[in-house]
C-alpha positions in Angstrom: -19.7 16.2 11.9 -24.1 15.5 11.5 -24.4 18.9 12.9 -21.9 20.9 11.0 -22.9 19.0 8.1 -26.7 19.5 8.2 -26.4 23.1 8.2 -23.2 24.0 6.4 -23.0 21.8 3.0 -19.0 20.9 2.7 -19.7 19.8 -1.2 -22.4 21.3 -3.7 -23.4 18.0 -4.6 -23.9 16.8 -0.6 -26.8 14.7 0.4 -28.0 13.3 3.2 -28.6 9.5 3.0 -29.7 8.4 6.5 -29.6 10.3 10.2 -30.2 8.9 13.6 -29.0 10.3 16.5 -25.8 8.6 16.4 -24.9 9.5 13.2 -25.6 10.9 9.5 -24.5 9.4 6.2 -23.6 11.6 3.4 -23.2 11.0 -0.1 -21.4 13.0 -2.9 -21.4 13.2 -6.4 -17.9 14.1 -6.5 -14.6 13.0 -7.9 -12.4 12.2 -5.1 -9.7 14.5 -6.4 -6.2 15.5 -4.0 -8.2 18.2 -2.7 -11.3 17.1 -1.4 -9.7 14.1 0.0 -7.5 16.5 1.8 -10.6 18.8 3.0 -11.9 15.2 4.3 -9.0 14.3 6.7 -9.8 17.4 8.3 -12.6 16.1 9.8 -10.1 13.1 11.6 -11.8 10.4 13.4 -15.3 11.8 13.3 -15.3 10.6 9.7 -15.6 7.1 8.4 -15.4 6.9 4.5 -17.8 3.8 3.5 -17.7 4.3 -0.4 -15.6 4.2 -2.7 -13.6 1.2 -1.2 -10.3 2.0 -2.5 -10.8 5.5 -0.5 -11.6 3.6 2.5 -8.7 1.4 2.0 -6.9 4.4 2.0 -7.8 6.3 4.4 -7.4 2.8 6.4 -4.2 2.4 5.6 -3.4 6.0 6.6 -4.7 5.3 10.2 -3.2 2.3 10.7 0.3 3.9 9.7 -0.6 6.7 12.0 -0.9 4.5 15.2 2.0 2.6 14.5 3.9 5.6 14.4 2.9 6.4 17.8 3.1 2.9 19.0 7.2 2.7 18.1 8.3 6.3 18.9 11.5 6.7 20.1 10.6 10.3 21.5 9.2 10.6 24.8 8.1 14.0 26.5 
């Protein structure tokens, strides 16, 4: 996500807080609407939500539920 977001901002309020060889941390001044959250989800496992905590918890819960679904799937290829 770092390269893309450094050259093509995800949102007009986006700013970069930290950058190194491993990752970049971006901030936004935006209310986390449903559409904004869906856009974040498109980044999958390449994105980690740090704040707000309630949004981080939501992403964590959804990820855990998804992992459980694949662990217990009764369908096999």
